[in-house]
N, C-alpha and C positions, 0 to 999 in steps of 0.2 A: 587708250582712254575709252570710256564708254561711248557707245554709238548714239547716245542722246545726251543732251545737256540743257541746262536752264537757259531760257532766253533772258537777255538783258534789255532794259528799257533804253530807247534811243537817248543819246546825250545831246545837249544843246550845242549849236555851232559856236566855235570859238570866234573871238573878235580880234585875234592876233593881228597887228597892223601890217606886217610884211614878212616875206620869205627871207630868212637870213642867207648870207653867202654861203657857198658850199663848205669852206673849211670849218664853219661854226656848227654845222649840223650833221656832217657825215658821222655815222655811228662808229664806234671802235670796239668791235668784238674782242673778247679776251683771247690773247695769242695762245696757240697750242701747236703741236707739231703738224697737225693736219689742217689747220685753219690758215689759209694763205691770204685772207682779207687784207688789202692794203699793199700787196705786192703784185704789180701788174705783170711781172715776169713769170708768175705762177698762174697759168691760165689753162684753158681746155683745147687750145689750138693743136696740140699734139697728143691729146688724150687717147689712151687705149684701155680696154677693160683690165688688162694685166696690171695697170697702175693700182687696182683695187685688190689684188690677190693677197696682199699683206693683211687685209682685214678679215680674211677667212680663218676658220679654226686651223686649217692645215697650212696657212700662210703661202699657199702656192695653188695654182689652177692645174687641172689635169692637162696632159699634153694634147688631148683632143678637144679641149674646151672651145666653145664657139667664140669667134672674134667679135660677134655682134650683139650677143645677149648673155647675161649671166644672172642666175637667180640666187639671191642671198637669203639667209634664214635668221629671223629674229630669235635670240636665245642661243644661237650657235655662232653666228658672224657678227661683227661689230658694225651693225647697220647705221648707228648714230654717227660714227666716224666716217663711214662711206658718204652719207648725205653731206656732212660737214666739208669733206674733201672736195666734192663736186661743187656745191653751192658757193663756197668761198672763192672759187676760181672763175666764176661767171664775170665776164667783162663786156658782153654785148647785149644779151637779152635773157629774160627768164619769164616763162609762162608757167603758172602754177595753179592747180586746183587741188585744195587739200581739205578733206572732210574734218579730221581732228587736228587742230592747229594749237598745240600747247607745249611747245619746246622753246624755252627762253633763249638757249644758245643759238638755235637755228633762226629764230626770230631776230636776234641781233645781227646775224649775217644778212638776212633779207632786208632789215632796215638800212644797213649800209648800202645795199644795192638800190633800194628804193630812193635814197637820198643822192645817188650818183646820177647826174644828168646824162652820162655816157652810156647808161644801161636802161633799156626799156623793160618795164616790169608790169606784168598783168597778174594780179592775185585774185583768185575766186575762192571764197570760203562759204561754208554751209551755214545758213541762218540758225539752224537748231543748235549749233555749237557756239554760238556767239557769246556765251557767258564766260569763256575762258579769258584769263588775264592777258594772254598774248594777243588775242583778237581785240580786246578792249584797248590795249595799248596801241595797236595798229590804227584803230579808228580815231583815237585821241590825237595821234601824231598827224594824221591827215588833216584833221580839223584845225590843228595849231599851225601846220606848215604848208598845207596845200600840196600834197604829194604830186598831183597831176602836173604841176610846174616842173617837176623833175623827170617827167616821162613815166610816172607810175600811176596805175589805175587799179583799184581794188573794189570788190563788192562782196557783201555777205547776202546770199540769196538762196534761190532754189533752182531746180532744173526748169526747162521750158514748159513742163506739164505740172508744175507746182509740187514736185516731189523733192526729196533731199538731194543735195549735190554731193554724191558719194565717191566721186573720182578722188584718187589719192596719187597724184602724179605731177610731173613737171617736164619741161624741155629747156635745157640750159644751152645758151649760145647757138641753138640750132644744130648741135652736135651730139649731145648726150641727153637721153631721156630716162626718166625713172617712173615706175608704175608698180603697184602691188596693193597688198592689203594693209600696209603699215601706216598708222596714224602717227603724227608727230607728238609723242608724249614719252614720258620715262618708261612705262611698260610697253607701250606700242612699239617702240624702237628697241626695247631691251637694253637700255643705256648701261654699259658696264660700270660696275662699282670697283672692280679690280682691274688694274691696268693690263690691257692686252688679252683678257680672257673673260668668258662668261662665268657667272657664279659669284659666290661670296655673300656675306650677310647683307640683307636688304635688297638683293638682286631680284628684279621682277621682269618677266618677259611674257607677252602674249604670244600666241601662235600666229606669226605673221610672215609674209614674204615680201621681198623687195627686189624687183628686176631692175637692172641697169642695162640700157639698150643704146647701141650706136648704129644700128641698121638705118641707112638714109631714108628709105621709103616709110618705115614705121615712124621715124621722127617727123617727116613732112606731114604725114597723115595725123599724128597726134598733136602736132603744133596747130593744125587747122581745127581739130576737135576742141582743144583748150581755148582757142579764141572764140569759137562758136558757143561754148558753154559760158564763157565770160560775158559775151554779148547778150545772151539769153537772160542771164541773171541780172545784168545791168538793166535790161528792158523792163523786167518785172520790178526791180527795185525802185525805178523812177516813179512808178505808180503806187508804191506802198511805203507809207511813212515809217513802218517798223523795220524796213530793210535798209542797211547802210551801203552807201555808194560814194566813191570819190567824185562822181558826176554831180552829186548833190551839195558838195562842199563848195560854197562860194569863195573864190579867190580873194585875199585881202586886197583892199583898195589900191595899194601901191605895189602889189606883187608883180614881179616879172620873172620869167623863167631864167635861171642862172646860165651863164655861159660856161661851156666846158673849156 
């Protein structure tokens, strides 16, 4: 997606009276072969990078490929399915900072995680991109349901020096990290229109890369950075009426955090 976007006006706070119980609000992403949402036996506990080799053009990694990092290419590899495979298997925590956030299918998966009290979720989005429908939907859901009651916090903001928040990455369950130039959008990910391969009528792909990382030191350091970026954006958002933050959303009068 473009690197700039129209700003949307702040929406009024909802007066929804209470947080519904978990069964009534957990999202149900559309099932697909790589979407494991809803199946706790499909998780990242035994994940290795070779789980993703099927999504490359060659369908296999080289024999000397690294066990700790692999770089995938939008327009060649199926980056959308890679992201869906990893994110749908999150069961503990997800720290995310995403500049371009405009993929409805990935958003459905994230909303399921956001509404799951067993998963801690931090989402940092860039204020300049807040006009996208998926960002507006996230803001609206927070105001209606008080996502912080489920252990989820989000913010649309800027860097600590009032610049764009241009990070495009995540850490999933403290085990798998993703980082690169890929925005979450149809052309940003190069979403396939023909099953299993790039190309076909209407196929659009930007020149982007997506690294997936399992190196423990990188994951620890990136987790700390994502938390720091989130806290900086929250700090700035609390003093700016045009920036959205889950910390600004007052909990409904009778709301209590659901029990797992």
